[in-house]
N, C-alpha and C positions, 0 to 999 in steps of 0.2 A: 768264390761268390762273384756273380756277374755284377759289374757296375752298370746300373741302369742308364746312367748318363752317357755311357759309351754307345748305347744303342740308338740314341736320339740324333736326328739330323740337325743341320745348322739352324734351320728355321725353328724347329721344335725347341732347341736350346735358347734361341732368342725369345721364344714365347715364355719359357721358364723364367728367364731373367726379368722379362717384362711383368710377369705375374708377381715375382718377388717385389719389384718396385711398387706395383699397384697395391699390394698388401701392406707394405710399409707405410704408404701414404694414406690408405683408406680404411684398412682393417677388413676383416671378413664380411661384416654386416653390410658395408657399402660397396664391396667389390662387385664388379660386373665385367662382362666380356668387353663392353665399350671402354671401360677404364684401362683394361689390359691392352686393348688395341691402340689406345692413345699412347701408352708407354712404348708399345711395339712400333708405333708409327706406320702401321699397316692396317688394311681393312679388316673388319671383323670376320669377313669370309675366310681370311687366312687362318684364323684361329679355328673356326668351325670346320675347316678342311681336316683338321687333326682331332678335334674334340667336340663332341656333340652337346656339351653342357658345361656350365661353370664348375660343377662338382666333379665331372669327369676330368677336367683340366686340373683341378686342385689335387685329385688323387695322384695324377701323374707328377704334379709339382712336389707332392710329399715324397714320392719315390726318388725324384731327382735330389731333393734336399737331404734325404737319408744318406744317399751316396756321398754328397758333399760333406756332410757331417762326419761320416765314418772316415773319409779320406783324410780329414784333419788330424785324426788320431793315428791312423795306420802308417802314415808316411815316415814317421821316425821311430817306429817300434824296433828295438834292437835285440840284443841277445841276453840282457840281464833282467830278470823278472822284477827285481826291486826298482831299478831305474825305469823300467817300462811302466810299472804300475804308477810310480810317481808322475811319469810323463802323461799318462791317461788322465789322472786326477787334475794335474796342472792345466792340461789342455781344456778340460771341461769346466774347471773352476779357476780361471786365471785371475790374477790380482785386479787387472783392468780388462774389460771387454773391448776389443777393437770394434770400430763402427760396423764393419761388415758382419762380424760374428754376432754382435748384439742384435742387428737387424734380423739375422737368421733365427736366433733364439726367440725374438719377439714375434716373428711370423709364425713359428711353431706354436707358441703359447696362444696366439690369436686364433689359430685354426683348431686347436685341441678341443674346445667345447663341442665341436661337431661330432666328436667320437662318442659323446654321451647318447646320441640318438641314431647315428648312422653307422652301420656295421662296416661299410667300406673305409670310413675314416678310422674307425677303431682298429681295423686290421693294419693300417699303415702305422699308427702309433704303437701298436703291438710289435710291429717289425722294428721300429726304432729302438724300443726297449730290448727286444731280443738281441739285436746286433750289439748294442752297448754291453749288455750282460754277458754275451758270448766273448767279446774282446777281453773283458775283465776276468771272466772265469778262466779262459785259456791262459792268461798271464799268471793267475794264481796257481793254476794246475801245473804250469811249467816250473814255477818256483817250488812247489811241493816236490815235484819229481826230481829236481836238481838239488834238493835239500837246502835251498835258500830260505824257504818258508817251512813252518811247522806243518805237521800232518793235519791240516784243517779241511773242511768241506769247501771246495772251490766254488760250488754253486751258491752255497749259503753266504760266503764272503762276498761274492759278486753282487748278490741281491742287497746286502747291507751297504756296500759302497755305492751302488747305483741309487739306492733310496736316498742316501745323504746328498749325492750329487744332484739328483732331480729336484729334491725339495729346496736345496740351496739355489739352484738355477731359477726356480719359480720365485723364491723370495727376492732374489736380486732384481728381477724384472718388474715385480709388482709392489715393492716397498722401497723406502729410502734407507734401509739398513745397509749402508755401504760396506760395513766391515764384516757382514755375515759370511760372505764367500771366503774371505781369507781365514776367518776363524774355523769355518767348516772344513776347509782344505787342510789346515794345520791339525785339526782333530783327526782327520783321516790319516795323515802322516803319523801322528802319535799312535793311532790304532795299529798301523802296519808295524811300527817299531816294537810295540809292546805285545801285540797279539800274533802277528804273522811271522816275524823274523825268527829263524831257527837259532 
């Protein structure tokens, strides 16, 4: 799978990071090319050289964010399905969100309502879901194949695990239920032990 961020030039990456900072500070509703150019500390024409509209820029930003999001999971995937599945869950539902990761999650939640009306945004959020589901499904499938896990349906397990993770991520960012993430993560670990382990 091609990492989209590897195809971007230095200036385009700078625009992506400036977009991230502008979104963190202003949210989607107030976001503008002017705000992004202020973060970039370059003229708006620099941005328009690469992107003809704010939404076109945000679509590219989502692709860039998907690659960053996926890389945080893939970098330490090893050879043991149980340890790898635990790693995926812990990476997506850590006890405490570090500042940079919280910002990234917040930015994705901020943009996500656009997927209700705009197909281009819906496609990018579908891609995020598909990539995460695929990583989880492959891990479960590997565990079934090596007899670490029972003979379960890997796709169904992936959807279940992903649904819990996504719901908990949203809860963590939009409520003050600070223990929800740890409890949900522990529930997934219990599910793996009781339902998946051979």
